[in-house]
N, C-alpha and C positions, 0 to 999 in steps of 0.2 A: 282440687283435681284428684280424684280417686285413682288407685292403681288400675282399676278396671277400665276407667275412661282414658287414662294417660297412655295405655298401651296401644290404643287405636290412633293416636295422633300421628306417629310416623307413617302409618299406612295411609291415612288421609292425605298427608303431605306428599307422599309418593304419587297417589292418584292425581292430585292437583298438578304436580310437575309434569306428569305424563300427558294430561289433557292440555296443559298450557303449551307444551312442545308441539303436540299434534295440531292444535289450533293455530299456532304460529306458522307452521308449515303450510296449512291450508290457506292462510291469508297471504303469505309471501310468495308462494309458488303455485302456478296455475294447475298443474296436474298432480299435486300432492294428495288431494282428496280423491283418491281412486281406489278401486278394489285391488289393483295390482300392487300398489304400495303397501296396503294393509296385509295382503297375503305374503309379500316379501319380508315384512317385519318378522313374521313367524318362521317362514322357511329359511331365511338367511341366518337366523339366530337360534335355530333349533338345537344345534349341538352345544352352544353356550348355555342355553336354557336348561338342558338336561344335566349338564355338569353343575350348574348353579343349584339345582334341586338337591343333589347330594351334599353340596357345600352348605346349603341352608340347614340341613339336619345336623351336620357336624357343628356348625356355629351355634345352633340352638342349644347344644349340649356344652357350650363354652369351650369348644375345641377349634381346631383349624386343620385344613388339609391343603398343603402346598404342592401335592403331587398331581393335581388334577390335569393340568395342561400336558404334562409328560405322559400320563397314562392315556390320554386321548390320542396323542401322536403315536405312542407304542401300539395302541389298539388298531389304529388305521393301517400302519405298516404291517402288522401281524396278519390282518385280514387280506391285504393286498398280496402278501407273500404266499399265504396258504392257498388262496384262490389261483394265483399264478402257477402254483405247483400242481394244480388239478384237484384240490380238495373241494368238496361240495360247499357252496357258499353258506348254506344253512349251518353245516357242521363248523365251518370257519367262524361264523358269528357266535355260535354257542361256545366254542373253545375260547374265543376272545372275551366273552362276558364272564366265563368261569375264571379266566386268568385275572381279570380286573377285580372280581369279588375276592379271590384268594389273596391277591396283593393287598387289598384294603384290609381284609381280616388280619393279615400278618402285621400290618402297621398298628392296627387297633390292639392286637395282643401285646405288642411291645410297649405300647403306651400304657395299657392297663396293668399288666402283670409285672412289668419291670419298672413301672412308675416313671417312665421317660417323658420329657416334654413333647407334646404333639407337634410343636413347631419344628423341633430338631428331627424327630422321627420322619415326618412327612417331607422335610427338606431332603433328608437322605433318600427317601422314596422318590422324590422328584429327579434327583441325579441318576438313581438306579434305573428307573423306567425309561428315561431319555437315553441312557447308555445302551440298554437292552434293545431299544428300537433301532439304534444305529448298528448294533451287532447283527440284528436280523437282516437289515438291508440298509446300506449307507446313504441312499438317496431316494428321491421321489419315485414311486412305482405306480403306473397306471393300472386300472382294473378294466379289462376288456371283456369280462364275462357278460353274457346276455342278461343274467339275473340283475346285474347292477345297471347295465346300459338301457335296458328296455322294461323289464318287469317291474322293478322298483320305481324308476323315475317316470315311467309312462303308464303302465298298466294299473298301478296302484295310486296314481294321482287322480284327484277328483275334479272333473271339469266344472267350473263355475259359470263360465260363458265361453264365447268363441275364442277369446284371447287369453283368458286367465284360468289356471287350474290350481287346485289346492295340492301342494306337493306332499308326498308320503312322509318326508322328514318332519314337516309341520304336524302331521297326524301323530307321529311318534311322540313329539314334544307334548302335545295336548293330552295324549293318553297317559304318559308318565306323570304329567302335572296333576291330573285328576286322581291317579293312584296315590301320589304324594300327599295331596290334601286329605284323602281318606286316612292314610297311615298317620300323618302328623296330628290331625285334629279329631279323629273319631275312633282311635284304637288305644288299647292299653299301652302298647309300645310307645305311641306318641306322647302319652302322659308321662311315661318314664323319661323320655327325652327332655321334656320341659322341666321335669323335677330335677334331673341331673344338672341341667344348665342353670337352674335357679339356685340350687345349693346342694352340691354333691354330698357333703357331709350329712346334711339333714335327710337326703334321700337314702343314705346308708342306714341311718338310725331308724327310718321307717320300714326297713327291710326290703327295699326295692333292689332288683338285680342290676346294680350299677355297673359291675364289671362286664356282664354279658351284654348289657345295653350299649356300652361304649364300643365293644368289639363289633357288634352287629352294625352300629352306626358307620364305622369306617369301612366295613364290608359293603354296605349299601353305597357309600360314597365311591368306593372303587368300582362297583358295578355300574353306577351312573356315569362315571368317567369312561369306562369301557363302552357303554352304550352310546355315549356322546361320540366316541371314536368311530363306532359303527355308523352312526348318522353322518359324521363328517366324511366317511368314505363313500356313503351314498351321495352326499352333496357335491363332492369334488371328483367322484369316480376314480379315486386314487388313494394311496397311502403315502405318508411322508413323515419320517422320524424327526425332521427339523421343524415341523409345523406346530402351531398352537403355543408358541413361546409366550409366556405371560397370560395364558388363558385363565390360569388359577386366580390371577389378580383381577381379571375382568369378572370372573364368577363371584369373588368376594365383594367386589364393588357393586355388582347387581344385588347381592344379598343385603348389603348395608344400605344402599339407596332404597331397597324394598322395605326398609324399616326394621329389619331384624337386628336386635341388640347384640353387640359383640360379647356381652356377658349378661347374666341375669335371666337367661332362658325366655326371652320374649320375642315374638315375631310371627309372621304368617307366610304361608306358601304363596298366597295371592300377591303379597308384596314383592316376592322374588320375581314372579311373572312380570309384574309391572316394571321392576328394576331392569330386567332384560330388555323389555320393550323400550324403556327410556334410552338405554345404550344404543339400541337399534335406531331409534328416532334421531338421536344426535348425529349418528353417522349418516343417516339418510338426508338430514337437513344440510349437512356439509357437502354431500354429493350433489344435491339439487343446486346449491349455491354455485358450485363449480370453480370459484376463485379462491377458496380457502384451503390451506394446507390440511391434509388429513390428520396431522398431529393435534389439531385443535380438538379432535374427539377426546384425546387423553386429557387435555387441559380442562375441558368442560366436565368430564367425568371426575377428575381430581377435585374440582371445586364442589361438585355435588356431594361427593363422599365426605369431604370436610364439613360441609353444611349439615349433612344428616348426622354425623358424629356429634357435632355441636348441639343439634336438636335433641339427640338422645341423652346427652349429658345434662342439658337444661331440664328435660322432663324428669330425669332421675333426681336432680337436685331439688326441683319444686315438689316432687312427690315425697322425698325424704323430709323436707321441711314441714309439709302439711301433716305427715305422719307424726313428727315430733310434737307439733302443736297440739294434735289430738291427744297424744299421751299426756302432755302437760295439763291439759284441761281435765282429763280423767283423774 
């Protein structure tokens, strides 16, 4: 098993799990195989998917970002408060995205220039963003602006048939996903990310801009979290500083289930997309069943994360042994 071939095994496993869950739903439940269910998988999980894109880039660099859920909640309440005070919705969205990017860049700078552990820095960021959200407004706040009520959710939705339309939130998710694939797999910056995640010391010896790359990575993660907050406010037509608790763990779970290694700089954006859809499929299956506790979603996700971590370790172990065998033969 070569390294080139082994890196695709988690991605293939993710695809098989996703297809198996979807096939099981189609067999067990009458209306599961429908356009509405497929569209809802993207629309209902759009904000999680966008947050997971930023988390994927950070994890590819062997980092971690625990502030994701708090930044999403902070962003949603910031938008709701600004719009409620008469600020133009477009301006409110731009301010929110800028705040998320600056917040991420600040964490990245602390991690890089002060050599602080990403876990602790982003943990502090998680508490800071959550607290700032409650300072802005201490409870849920509805958004009654026509831009959110009609223009976004009605005018920009694409009708697929008489009963089903493709929501604008899903369009945002797919657009960001395509940009992420381009950045991660077809740009020089993407190659820097994989190099830093594979071996940061070697990347420095090769003269790669490791420091700048890490700061930009966390800035992108903060931007994606803020954008997820914007999409969340579109989806719920409100802002809530207490929302999205644990979303960062869901995002990390989606990344891991998607086949991205927690170290060694290996993974694919397509895997993260499938990981998000798997989380959505599990929740949809439980909803269709009707008699299962919704906490079974967490149990199944936990089992899947454990299995994929074991698979990743097995692949690394087998690849290492094969590499050692080749060296001994030489």
